[in-house]
N, C-alpha and C positions, 0 to 999 in steps of 0.2 A: 214427761207425764202428759203435759198439755198438748205437745205435738202429737202424741199417740192418740189422744182423744179427738184432736182436729182431723186426723186421718180417717177416723171412723164415723165422723158425722155425715148426714145426708146431703148437706148443702153448704156452699161457701159462706153463706151468711152466718150459719151457726159457728162455722170454724173461725170466722173473723171475730165474732163476739167472744168466743173462748180466748183467743189470742189478745184481745183488747182487755178482757178482765185480768188475764195473767199479767199483762204489762203494767196495768193500774195497781195491781197488788205489789208488784215489785217496786214500783216508784213510790207508793205510799209507805211501805215498810222502810225504805231507805230514808225518806223524809222524817218519819217518826223517830227512827233511831238517831238521826242527827239532831233533832229537837231535844231529845232526852239528854244526849251528850252535852248539848249546848247549855241546857238548864243546870246540869250537874256541875259543869265547869264554872258557871256563874256563882253558884253556891259554895264553891271552894272545894268541891270533891275532886281529888286528884285521880287520874287513870291508874289502873293496876299496873305494877311493874314487878315482873318475876325474874 
């Protein structure tokens, strides 16, 4: 989706900004998920096992 938008923009600067924002969102979501899992583990909450 982001690559499709990057192909349609008028300048390389805008495409670079789109890709940078996409990368930062991916990085922050992984970091937040790690912090939530770490906090749950410290409180003694066990992961799901099915």
